[in-house]
TITORLO-815158 format. One record per residue (C-alpha): x, y, z; residue number from 1; residue in one letter. Coordinates in Angstrom, 1 decimal. Layout:
[[X Y Z] NUM A]
...
//
This chain:
[[0.0 0.0 0.0] 1 M]
[[1.4 3.4 -1.0] 2 T]
[[1.9 6.0 1.7] 3 T]
[[2.2 9.5 0.1] 4 P]
[[4.8 11.7 1.7] 5 T]
[[3.2 14.9 0.3] 6 T]
[[1.1 16.6 3.0] 7 P]
[[-2.6 15.8 2.7] 8 Q]
[[-4.4 18.4 0.5] 9 G]
[[-1.2 19.7 -1.0] 10 A]
[[-0.8 19.7 -4.8] 11 E]
[[1.9 17.3 -5.8] 12 R]
[[4.4 19.1 -8.1] 13 P]
[[5.5 17.9 -11.5] 14 N]
[[9.1 17.4 -12.3] 15 V]
[[11.0 18.4 -15.5] 16 L]
[[14.2 16.5 -15.3] 17 W]
[[16.7 17.8 -18.0] 18 I]
[[19.8 15.8 -18.8] 19 M]
[[22.4 17.0 -21.3] 20 A]
[[24.6 14.2 -22.6] 21 D]
[[28.3 14.6 -22.0] 22 Q]
[[28.1 18.2 -20.6] 23 L]
[[31.1 19.2 -18.4] 24 R]
[[30.2 21.0 -15.2] 25 F]
[[32.6 23.8 -15.9] 26 D]
[[31.3 24.7 -19.4] 27 Y]
[[28.5 26.9 -17.9] 28 L]
[[29.0 30.4 -16.8] 29 S]
[[27.3 29.8 -13.4] 30 C]
[[30.1 27.2 -12.9] 31 Y]
[[32.8 29.6 -13.8] 32 G]
[[33.4 29.4 -17.6] 33 H]
[[34.9 32.8 -18.6] 34 P]
[[33.7 32.8 -22.3] 35 H]
[[30.7 30.6 -22.6] 36 L]
[[27.7 32.5 -21.2] 37 H]
[[24.6 30.5 -20.4] 38 T]
[[22.2 33.1 -19.0] 39 P]
[[19.1 30.8 -18.9] 40 H]
[[20.7 28.0 -17.0] 41 I]
[[22.3 30.6 -14.7] 42 D]
[[18.9 32.1 -14.1] 43 A]
[[17.6 28.7 -13.1] 44 L]
[[20.5 28.4 -10.6] 45 A]
[[19.7 31.9 -9.2] 46 A]
[[16.2 30.7 -8.2] 47 R]
[[17.1 27.2 -7.2] 48 G]
[[20.0 25.3 -5.6] 49 V]
[[23.3 24.8 -7.4] 50 R]
[[25.3 21.7 -6.3] 51 F]
[[29.1 22.1 -6.4] 52 E]
[[29.9 18.4 -5.7] 53 N]
[[27.5 16.2 -7.8] 54 A]
[[29.0 13.0 -9.1] 55 Y]
[[27.8 10.3 -11.5] 56 V]
[[27.9 6.6 -10.6] 57 Q]
[[29.8 5.7 -13.8] 58 S]
[[31.7 8.0 -16.2] 59 P]
[[30.0 6.5 -19.2] 60 V]
[[26.5 7.0 -20.6] 61 C]
[[24.6 3.7 -20.2] 62 G]
[[25.5 2.7 -16.6] 63 P]
[[25.4 6.3 -15.4] 64 S]
[[21.8 6.6 -16.7] 65 R]
[[20.7 3.2 -15.4] 66 M]
[[21.9 4.4 -11.9] 67 S]
[[19.9 7.6 -12.3] 68 S]
[[16.8 5.7 -13.4] 69 Y]
[[16.9 3.0 -10.7] 70 T]
[[18.4 5.1 -7.9] 71 G]
[[21.0 2.3 -7.5] 72 R]
[[24.7 1.8 -7.8] 73 Y]
[[26.2 0.1 -10.9] 74 V]
[[27.2 -2.9 -8.8] 75 R]
[[23.6 -3.2 -7.7] 76 S]
[[21.7 -3.0 -11.0] 77 H]
[[24.4 -4.8 -13.0] 78 G]
[[24.2 -2.7 -16.3] 79 S]
[[27.9 -2.0 -16.3] 80 T]
[[28.5 -0.6 -19.8] 81 W]
[[26.6 0.6 -22.9] 82 N]
[[24.6 -2.2 -24.4] 83 G]
[[24.5 -4.2 -21.2] 84 M]
[[20.8 -4.9 -20.7] 85 P]
[[19.1 -3.7 -17.5] 86 L]
[[17.7 -6.9 -16.1] 87 R]
[[14.0 -7.3 -16.5] 88 V]
[[13.2 -7.4 -12.7] 89 G]
[[15.2 -4.3 -11.8] 90 E]
[[12.7 -1.7 -10.4] 91 P]
[[13.0 1.8 -11.8] 92 T]
[[11.7 5.3 -10.9] 93 M]
[[8.8 4.8 -13.2] 94 G]
[[7.6 1.7 -11.4] 95 D]
[[7.7 3.6 -8.1] 96 H]
[[5.9 6.6 -9.5] 97 L]
[[3.1 4.6 -10.9] 98 R]
[[2.4 3.2 -7.5] 99 E]
[[1.7 6.8 -6.4] 100 A]
[[-0.5 7.6 -9.4] 101 G]
[[2.2 9.6 -11.2] 102 A]
[[3.8 9.1 -14.6] 103 R]
[[7.5 8.9 -15.7] 104 A]
[[7.7 10.0 -19.3] 105 V]
[[10.7 10.0 -21.7] 106 L]
[[11.5 12.7 -24.3] 107 V]
[[15.0 12.0 -25.7] 108 G]
[[17.8 9.6 -24.8] 109 K]
[[18.1 6.7 -22.3] 110 T]
[[20.8 4.5 -23.7] 111 H]
[[18.7 1.6 -22.4] 112 M]
[[19.1 -1.9 -23.8] 113 T]
[[16.2 -4.2 -23.1] 114 A]
[[16.7 -7.6 -21.5] 115 D]
[[15.0 -9.5 -24.3] 116 L]
[[16.4 -12.9 -23.0] 117 E]
[[15.0 -12.2 -19.6] 118 G]
[[11.6 -11.2 -21.0] 119 M]
[[11.5 -14.4 -23.2] 120 A]
[[12.3 -16.5 -20.1] 121 W]
[[9.4 -15.0 -18.3] 122 L]
[[7.0 -15.1 -21.3] 123 G]
[[6.7 -11.3 -21.6] 124 I]
[[5.9 -10.0 -25.1] 125 D]
[[8.3 -7.0 -25.7] 126 P]
[[5.3 -5.3 -27.5] 127 K]
[[3.0 -5.7 -24.6] 128 S]
[[2.4 -2.9 -22.1] 129 E]
[[4.7 -4.4 -19.5] 130 I]
[[7.2 -5.4 -22.2] 131 G]
[[7.4 -1.8 -23.5] 132 V]
[[7.8 -0.5 -19.9] 133 S]
[[10.7 -3.0 -19.3] 134 R]
[[12.3 -2.0 -22.6] 135 S]
[[12.2 1.7 -21.8] 136 E]
[[13.6 1.9 -18.2] 137 C]
[[10.1 2.1 -16.8] 138 G]
[[9.4 5.3 -18.8] 139 F]
[[6.4 6.0 -21.0] 140 D]
[[8.2 6.7 -24.2] 141 P]
[[6.6 9.9 -25.5] 142 Y]
[[9.7 10.3 -27.8] 143 E]
[[12.9 8.3 -27.7] 144 R]
[[16.1 9.4 -29.5] 145 D]
[[19.3 7.5 -28.7] 146 D]
[[21.2 8.7 -31.8] 147 G]
[[23.0 6.5 -34.3] 148 L]
[[26.4 5.3 -35.4] 149 H]
[[27.6 6.1 -38.9] 150 P]
[[26.5 2.9 -40.5] 151 D]
[[23.2 2.5 -38.5] 152 S]
[[19.9 2.1 -40.3] 153 A]
[[16.9 4.5 -39.8] 154 R]
[[16.0 4.9 -36.1] 155 Q]
[[13.3 2.6 -35.0] 156 K]
[[12.4 4.4 -31.8] 157 W]
[[12.4 8.1 -32.7] 158 S]
[[10.2 10.1 -35.0] 159 A]
[[13.1 12.6 -35.6] 160 Y]
[[14.2 10.9 -38.8] 161 D]
[[10.6 11.0 -40.1] 162 D]
[[10.3 14.6 -39.0] 163 Y]
[[13.4 15.5 -41.1] 164 L]
[[12.1 13.7 -44.1] 165 V]
[[8.8 15.5 -43.8] 166 S]
[[10.7 18.8 -44.0] 167 H]
[[12.6 17.8 -47.1] 168 G]
[[15.7 16.3 -45.6] 169 F]
[[15.4 12.9 -47.2] 170 D]
[[18.0 10.1 -47.1] 171 S]
[[18.5 6.6 -45.8] 172 D]
[[20.0 8.2 -42.7] 173 N]
[[18.7 11.7 -42.1] 174 P]
[[20.1 11.9 -38.6] 175 W]
[[23.6 11.3 -39.9] 176 G]
[[23.4 13.0 -43.3] 177 D]
[[21.8 16.2 -42.1] 178 F]
[[21.7 16.8 -38.3] 179 A]
[[25.3 15.4 -37.9] 180 N]
[[27.0 16.3 -41.1] 181 S]
[[28.1 19.5 -42.8] 182 G]
[[28.6 20.5 -46.4] 183 L]
[[31.9 20.9 -48.2] 184 G]
[[32.8 23.6 -50.7] 185 D]
[[31.3 21.4 -53.5] 186 D]
[[28.2 20.7 -51.4] 187 H]
[[29.4 17.2 -50.6] 188 E]
[[28.2 15.7 -47.3] 189 T]
[[31.0 15.7 -44.7] 190 L]
[[30.4 13.6 -41.6] 191 S]
[[30.9 15.1 -38.2] 192 A]
[[32.2 11.7 -37.0] 193 W]
[[35.5 13.0 -38.4] 194 L]
[[36.7 15.7 -36.0] 195 L]
[[38.2 17.8 -38.8] 196 K]
[[34.6 18.6 -39.9] 197 N]
[[33.4 19.8 -36.4] 198 S]
[[33.6 23.5 -37.3] 199 R]
[[31.3 23.2 -40.3] 200 L]
[[27.6 24.3 -39.8] 201 P]
[[25.4 21.3 -39.5] 202 A]
[[23.6 20.4 -42.7] 203 N]
[[20.2 21.3 -41.2] 204 V]
[[18.6 24.7 -40.3] 205 P]
[[18.8 25.4 -36.6] 206 E]
[[15.0 25.2 -36.1] 207 E]
[[15.1 21.6 -37.3] 208 H]
[[18.1 20.5 -35.3] 209 S]
[[17.9 17.8 -32.7] 210 E]
[[18.0 20.2 -29.7] 211 T]
[[15.2 22.4 -31.2] 212 A]
[[13.1 19.3 -32.0] 213 Y]
[[13.4 17.7 -28.6] 214 M]
[[12.5 21.0 -26.9] 215 T]
[[9.4 21.2 -29.0] 216 D]
[[8.5 17.6 -28.1] 217 R]
[[8.8 18.4 -24.4] 218 A]
[[6.3 21.2 -24.8] 219 M]
[[4.0 18.9 -26.8] 220 D]
[[4.1 16.5 -23.9] 221 F]
[[3.4 19.1 -21.3] 222 M]
[[0.4 20.4 -23.3] 223 R]
[[-1.0 16.8 -23.5] 224 D]
[[-0.3 16.2 -19.8] 225 A]
[[-2.3 19.2 -18.7] 226 E]
[[-5.4 17.5 -20.1] 227 A]
[[-4.5 14.2 -18.4] 228 D]
[[-4.3 15.7 -14.9] 229 G]
[[-1.9 13.1 -13.5] 230 K]
[[1.4 14.3 -11.8] 231 P]
[[4.4 13.6 -14.0] 232 W]
[[8.2 13.4 -14.1] 233 V]
[[9.3 14.2 -17.7] 234 C]
[[12.8 13.2 -18.5] 235 H]
[[13.9 15.6 -21.2] 236 L]
[[17.1 14.0 -22.2] 237 S]
[[19.1 15.9 -24.9] 238 Y]
[[21.6 13.9 -27.0] 239 I]
[[23.9 17.0 -27.3] 240 K]
[[26.6 18.2 -26.7] 241 P]
[[27.7 14.5 -27.0] 242 H]
[[29.7 13.8 -30.2] 243 W]
[[29.4 14.0 -33.2] 244 P]
[[30.5 17.5 -32.4] 245 Y]
[[28.7 19.7 -34.9] 246 I]
[[26.1 22.5 -34.5] 247 V]
[[24.0 24.4 -36.9] 248 P]
[[24.5 28.1 -37.9] 249 A]
[[24.8 30.6 -36.3] 250 P]
[[26.3 28.6 -33.4] 251 Y]
[[29.0 27.0 -35.4] 252 H]
[[31.2 30.1 -35.5] 253 D]
[[30.3 31.9 -32.3] 254 M]
[[33.5 30.7 -30.7] 255 Y]
[[37.0 30.1 -31.9] 256 D]
[[40.5 29.4 -30.7] 257 E]
[[40.5 32.6 -28.5] 258 R]
[[37.8 31.1 -26.4] 259 H]
[[39.5 27.7 -25.8] 260 V]
[[40.8 27.5 -22.2] 261 I]
[[44.4 26.1 -21.8] 262 D]
[[44.3 22.4 -21.0] 263 P]
[[44.7 21.1 -17.5] 264 V]
[[47.6 18.7 -17.8] 265 R]
[[51.3 18.2 -16.9] 266 S]
[[54.3 16.5 -18.5] 267 E]
[[54.5 14.4 -15.4] 268 A]
[[51.2 12.8 -16.2] 269 E]
[[52.6 11.5 -19.5] 270 R]
[[55.4 9.9 -17.6] 271 E]
[[53.2 7.9 -15.3] 272 T]
[[54.4 4.5 -14.1] 273 D]
[[50.8 3.3 -13.7] 274 H]
[[50.0 0.6 -16.4] 275 P]
[[46.3 1.5 -16.7] 276 L]
[[46.9 5.2 -16.9] 277 M]
[[49.6 4.6 -19.6] 278 R]
[[47.0 2.5 -21.5] 279 A]
[[44.5 5.3 -21.3] 280 Y]
[[46.9 7.8 -22.7] 281 L]
[[47.7 5.4 -25.6] 282 N]
[[44.0 5.0 -26.5] 283 A]
[[43.1 6.6 -29.8] 284 R]
[[40.6 9.2 -28.5] 285 V]
[[43.2 10.3 -25.9] 286 C]
[[46.0 10.5 -28.4] 287 R]
[[43.7 12.6 -30.6] 288 S]
[[42.6 15.1 -28.0] 289 F]
[[46.1 15.5 -26.6] 290 S]
[[46.9 17.4 -29.8] 291 R]
[[46.3 21.1 -29.4] 292 D]
[[45.0 21.6 -33.0] 293 H]
[[42.3 19.0 -32.3] 294 V]
[[41.2 20.8 -29.1] 295 R]
[[41.2 24.1 -30.8] 296 E]
[[39.1 22.8 -33.6] 297 H]
[[36.5 20.8 -31.6] 298 V]
[[36.0 22.8 -28.5] 299 I]
[[34.4 25.8 -30.3] 300 P]
[[31.8 23.4 -31.7] 301 A]
[[31.2 21.9 -28.3] 302 Y]
[[30.7 25.4 -26.8] 303 M]
[[28.3 26.2 -29.7] 304 G]
[[26.2 23.1 -28.8] 305 L]
[[26.0 24.2 -25.2] 306 I]
[[25.1 27.8 -26.2] 307 K]
[[22.4 26.4 -28.5] 308 Q]
[[21.1 24.3 -25.6] 309 L]
[[20.9 27.2 -23.3] 310 D]
[[19.0 29.3 -25.8] 311 D]
[[16.4 26.6 -26.2] 312 H]
[[16.1 26.1 -22.5] 313 L]
[[15.4 29.8 -22.3] 314 G]
[[12.6 29.3 -24.8] 315 R]
[[11.3 26.4 -22.9] 316 L]
[[11.4 28.1 -19.5] 317 F]
[[9.6 31.2 -20.9] 318 A]
[[6.9 29.0 -22.4] 319 W]
[[6.4 27.2 -19.1] 320 M]
[[6.0 30.6 -17.3] 321 E]
[[3.5 31.9 -19.9] 322 E]
[[1.4 28.7 -19.7] 323 T]
[[1.5 28.6 -15.9] 324 G]
[[3.1 25.1 -15.9] 325 I]
[[6.2 26.5 -14.2] 326 A]
[[4.2 27.3 -11.0] 327 K]
[[4.0 23.7 -10.0] 328 N]
[[7.0 22.1 -11.7] 329 T]
[[10.3 21.3 -10.2] 330 I]
[[13.1 21.7 -12.7] 331 I]
[[16.3 19.7 -12.4] 332 A]
[[19.2 20.2 -14.8] 333 F]
[[22.2 17.9 -15.0] 334 T]
[[24.4 15.7 -17.2] 335 S]
[[25.2 12.0 -17.3] 336 D]
[[29.0 12.6 -17.3] 337 H]
[[31.5 15.1 -18.6] 338 G]
[[34.1 15.3 -21.4] 339 D]
[[37.9 15.5 -21.0] 340 Y]
[[38.5 17.6 -24.1] 341 M]
[[42.3 17.1 -23.9] 342 G]
[[42.6 17.7 -20.1] 343 D]
[[45.0 15.3 -18.5] 344 H]
[[46.0 14.3 -22.1] 345 W]
[[42.7 12.5 -22.4] 346 M]
[[39.5 12.6 -24.6] 347 G]
[[35.9 11.5 -24.2] 348 D]
[[35.2 10.3 -20.6] 349 K]
[[35.7 6.9 -18.9] 350 D]
[[37.9 7.8 -16.0] 351 F]
[[37.5 9.8 -12.7] 352 Y]
[[39.1 13.2 -13.0] 353 H]
[[36.7 16.0 -12.2] 354 Q]
[[36.2 16.8 -15.9] 355 Q]
[[34.6 13.4 -16.4] 356 S]
[[32.9 12.2 -13.2] 357 V]
[[31.7 15.5 -11.8] 358 K]
[[28.5 17.0 -13.3] 359 V]
[[26.4 20.2 -13.1] 360 P]
[[23.3 19.8 -11.0] 361 L]
[[20.8 22.6 -10.5] 362 I]
[[17.3 22.0 -8.9] 363 I]
[[14.6 24.6 -8.8] 364 Y]
[[11.7 23.8 -6.5] 365 D]
[[8.7 26.2 -6.9] 366 P]
[[7.2 25.3 -3.5] 367 R]
[[7.2 27.9 -0.7] 368 P]
[[9.2 25.5 1.4] 369 E]
[[12.2 26.2 -0.9] 370 A]
[[12.0 30.0 -0.7] 371 D]
[[14.8 30.2 1.9] 372 G]
[[17.3 28.4 -0.4] 373 T]
[[16.8 30.3 -3.6] 374 R]
[[20.3 31.0 -5.1] 375 G]
[[22.0 28.6 -2.6] 376 L]
[[25.3 27.1 -3.7] 377 V]
[[26.0 23.9 -1.7] 378 T]
[[29.2 21.9 -1.4] 379 D]
[[27.3 18.8 -0.1] 380 A]
[[28.5 15.5 -1.6] 381 L]
[[25.7 14.3 -3.7] 382 V]
[[25.3 11.4 -6.2] 383 E]
[[23.2 11.1 -9.4] 384 Q]
[[21.2 8.3 -7.7] 385 I]
[[19.9 10.9 -5.3] 386 D]
[[17.6 12.3 -8.0] 387 L]
[[15.2 9.2 -8.0] 388 A]
[[14.3 9.4 -4.3] 389 P]
[[14.0 13.2 -4.5] 390 T]
[[11.5 13.0 -7.4] 391 F]
[[9.7 10.1 -5.8] 392 M]
[[9.2 12.1 -2.6] 393 A]
[[7.8 15.1 -4.6] 394 A]
[[5.3 12.7 -6.3] 395 A]
[[4.1 11.3 -3.0] 396 G]
[[5.9 7.9 -3.1] 397 C]
[[6.8 6.3 0.1] 398 R]
[[10.5 5.9 0.7] 399 P]
[[12.0 2.6 -0.4] 400 K]
[[15.4 2.3 1.2] 401 P]
[[15.5 -1.5 0.6] 402 W]
[[15.6 -0.8 -3.2] 403 I]
[[16.7 2.8 -3.7] 404 V]
[[20.2 3.5 -2.6] 405 E]
[[20.2 7.2 -3.3] 406 G]
[[19.2 9.8 -0.7] 407 R]
[[16.4 12.4 -0.9] 408 D]
[[17.8 15.9 -1.6] 409 L]
[[14.6 17.6 -0.3] 410 T]
[[16.3 18.6 3.0] 411 P]
[[18.9 20.6 1.1] 412 I]
[[16.2 22.1 -1.2] 413 L]
[[14.1 23.2 1.8] 414 H]
[[16.9 24.2 4.1] 415 G]
[[16.2 21.5 6.7] 416 T]
[[18.2 18.9 8.5] 417 E]
[[18.4 15.3 7.3] 418 G]
[[20.9 15.0 4.5] 419 F]
[[24.4 13.8 4.9] 420 S]
[[27.0 11.8 2.9] 421 R]
[[30.6 11.0 3.7] 422 K]
[[31.7 9.9 0.3] 423 Y]
[[30.6 9.3 -3.3] 424 V]
[[31.1 6.2 -5.5] 425 I]
[[31.6 5.7 -9.2] 426 S]
[[32.5 2.6 -11.2] 427 E]
[[33.7 1.7 -14.7] 428 H]
[[33.8 -1.6 -16.6] 429 D]
[[36.5 -1.1 -19.3] 430 Y]
[[36.6 -4.7 -20.7] 431 H]
[[35.5 -3.5 -24.1] 432 W]
[[38.2 -0.9 -24.5] 433 S]
[[41.6 -0.1 -26.0] 434 D]
[[43.0 -0.2 -22.5] 435 M]
[[41.8 -3.8 -21.8] 436 A]
[[43.3 -5.0 -25.1] 437 R]
[[46.6 -3.3 -24.5] 438 E]
[[46.9 -4.7 -21.0] 439 L]
[[45.4 -8.1 -22.0] 440 N]
[[43.1 -7.6 -19.1] 441 Q]
[[40.4 -10.3 -18.7] 442 P]
[[36.8 -9.1 -18.3] 443 Q]
[[36.6 -9.9 -14.6] 444 E]
[[39.6 -7.7 -13.8] 445 D]
[[38.8 -4.8 -16.2] 446 A]
[[37.1 -2.8 -13.5] 447 H]
[[37.8 0.4 -11.5] 448 T]
[[36.0 2.0 -8.6] 449 T]
[[36.3 5.5 -7.3] 450 M]
[[35.5 6.7 -3.8] 451 I]
[[35.8 10.4 -3.0] 452 F]
[[35.3 12.0 0.4] 453 D]
[[35.5 15.7 -0.7] 454 G]
[[39.3 15.8 -0.4] 455 R]
[[40.8 12.5 -1.2] 456 W]
[[39.9 10.7 -4.4] 457 K]
[[40.9 7.0 -4.3] 458 Y]
[[40.6 4.8 -7.4] 459 I]
[[40.8 1.1 -7.0] 460 R]
[[42.2 -0.5 -10.1] 461 C]
[[41.9 -4.3 -10.1] 462 E]
[[45.3 -6.1 -10.4] 463 T]
[[47.2 -2.7 -10.4] 464 F]
[[48.1 -0.2 -7.6] 465 R]
[[45.5 2.4 -6.8] 466 P]
[[45.4 6.0 -8.0] 467 V]
[[45.1 8.7 -5.4] 468 L]
[[44.6 12.5 -5.7] 469 F]
[[44.5 15.0 -2.9] 470 D]
[[42.2 17.8 -4.1] 471 L]
[[43.0 20.0 -1.2] 472 E]
[[46.7 20.5 -2.2] 473 T]
[[46.3 19.4 -5.9] 474 D]
[[42.8 20.6 -7.1] 475 P]
[[43.8 20.0 -10.7] 476 D]
[[44.5 16.3 -10.0] 477 E]
[[48.0 16.5 -11.6] 478 L]
[[49.9 14.4 -9.0] 479 V]
[[49.0 10.8 -8.5] 480 D]
[[50.1 9.8 -5.0] 481 V]
[[48.7 6.3 -5.2] 482 G]
[[52.2 4.8 -5.1] 483 G]
[[53.6 7.3 -2.5] 484 S]
[[55.2 5.7 0.6] 485 E]
[[54.6 8.8 2.8] 486 S]
[[53.0 8.0 6.1] 487 E]
[[50.0 10.2 5.3] 488 E]
[[49.3 8.7 1.9] 489 H]
[[49.7 5.1 3.2] 490 V]
[[47.2 5.9 5.9] 491 A]
[[44.7 7.5 3.5] 492 V]
[[44.8 4.6 1.1] 493 R]
[[44.1 2.2 3.9] 494 A]
[[41.2 4.3 5.2] 495 R]
[[39.7 4.7 1.7] 496 M]
[[40.1 1.0 0.9] 497 E]
[[38.4 0.1 4.2] 498 E]
[[35.5 2.5 3.4] 499 A]
[[35.2 1.0 -0.1] 500 L]
[[35.1 -2.5 1.4] 501 L]
[[32.4 -1.4 3.9] 502 A]
[[30.3 0.0 1.0] 503 W]
[[30.7 -3.1 -1.1] 504 S]
[[29.6 -5.4 1.8] 505 M]
[[26.3 -3.6 2.4] 506 R]
[[23.1 -5.2 1.2] 507 H]
[[22.5 -4.3 -2.4] 508 H]
[[20.5 -7.1 -4.0] 509 A]
[[17.8 -7.5 -1.2] 510 R]
[[15.2 -5.5 -3.1] 511 I]
[[12.3 -7.8 -1.8] 512 T]
[[13.0 -6.9 1.8] 513 A]
[[10.0 -4.6 2.2] 514 T]
[[8.9 -3.5 5.7] 515 P]
[[6.1 -6.0 5.6] 516 E]
[[8.5 -8.9 4.9] 517 V]
[[10.9 -7.8 7.6] 518 L]
[[8.0 -7.5 10.1] 519 A]
[[6.9 -11.1 9.3] 520 R]
[[10.4 -12.3 9.8] 521 Q]
[[10.7 -10.5 13.1] 522 S]
[[7.3 -11.9 14.3] 523 K]
[[8.3 -15.4 13.3] 524 A]
[[11.6 -15.1 15.2] 525 A]
[[9.9 -13.8 18.3] 526 E]
[[7.5 -16.6 18.8] 527 G]
[[7.3 -20.2 17.7] 528 G]
[[10.8 -21.0 16.5] 529 I]
[[12.3 -23.1 19.3] 530 L]
[[15.9 -23.5 18.1] 531 I]
[[18.3 -23.3 21.0] 532 G]
[[16.0 -23.8 24.0] 533 F]
[[17.1 -26.7 26.3] 534 W]
[[13.9 -27.4 28.1] 535 D]
[[10.4 -26.0 29.0] 536 E]
[[11.7 -24.0 31.9] 537 E]
[[14.3 -22.1 29.9] 538 E]
[[11.7 -21.3 27.2] 539 Y]
[[9.2 -19.9 29.7] 540 E]
[[11.9 -17.9 31.4] 541 A]
[[13.0 -16.2 28.1] 542 V]
[[9.6 -15.7 26.4] 543 T]
[[7.3 -15.2 29.4] 544 G]
[[4.9 -17.6 27.8] 545 K]
[[3.8 -21.1 29.0] 546 P]
[[5.3 -23.8 26.9] 547 F]
[[2.1 -25.8 27.0] 548 A]
[[0.3 -23.0 25.0] 549 S]
[[2.3 -23.7 21.9] 550 L]
[[0.5 -25.2 18.9] 551 T]
[[2.0 -28.2 17.1] 552 P]
[[3.0 -25.9 14.2] 553 V]
[[4.9 -23.7 16.6] 554 G]
[[6.7 -26.7 18.2] 555 R]
[[7.8 -27.8 14.7] 556 G]
[[9.2 -24.3 13.9] 557 G]
[[7.4 -24.3 10.6] 558 A]
//
């Protein structure tokens, strides 16, 4: 039975949960970027709470998102990399919301892979109502868009390709040929999968780009939802600024080399004695982005994509104000991970420097209880899995700590006591990668885990020594002291390894341990199970009950 946490008679707020794919925390002006001005996201932060220490549970799309959608760590839900199915029995935010009479709706990307084998084993038709729910992370798919690879066929899950065709952009792969390509001097199509083409304007008018389209689709959903009347959580999940790095005019040339910040890196990092870190630096994407001309060519396009996103969010927020939807809608803005962009001689994501594992997180709560925290900047350690219980609480769901491992952020949003965390966790399975191949690392050992307490960032690397950064004395994470023999560093490594062990040994798969089940177990243990009693006298002394009153069932311990 569901016990709503919202006060009786209070209107439950809706939630617009915005996620930008591969957006670095420091490429927003409210997080300190000196050249990239994002006034609409900044305005959201000014009337909400901005989190300075928000971390994802994996620095790669799929597992990070599965943690967000389930409120559970990667080791708990088991979807450790892109394309690893989320098992059919894994509860998600959408399942919990439905219990409270609310909806979880998708507009955009999930990177979800359905557990078709598990559904077949259970006799679930993937096209059935429950099959669709299991295939879409528990969301109602209003519009799904996971993007493509260069040789992919037409998208089966998104109407964006059909939308492009209806506006005259017709090909076998409109997403690739128009939204993610540019035109050469002779009007030939040049794919943005090649970094040299990043500075071209995308081969599609800005108003028909993916970011514009998904913004429109979010507004379409909210219009429809007004008539439905049910409270909702809408996951507006933009595929950009994720690669391919290309953006339509006029955003393609708003920035140039003058706006590219110097990379955060040192020569000492290139001389590391750590086998895994050397393998990272040898990976193709890291070799590419370690070259200055690549950074100077790609980063302006990346910045243009973010500027375009901010402009469309401004359009969306203004529309929500005009329609009155904003009055009762919590707005959360975040990312699924960052992007190295050549910092630490690396590219893409997949490791644990701040550029990759730390994300922007801004939450605006329109309720009066949040009036005292408007414009607050907090340095509390928070995890992406905290969003699920926060949204569940807003929708009136009862807390489910036996399933959801995240922690409700409402105390921070409302300026009350009740939130604390000593450290954050992130994990990565790199068995698929250049690094695993170079090191000949078997799948079971191709795994790293980060634990960060706000100062010390400790990274356990299976079969190799750990990596350790002290962000108090080395905020740029340029000096790895994971092999240092200093007394302080040895003690820190021991303490962090112990904390990681304690975390890993906690219950994480006991998702059927509801309060009702635990109560039944306690009741059974208190009366009727006679293991350990020597005789009637001892039983009566311990329980205060006459032994003769026991039924035969009780005597048998059944």
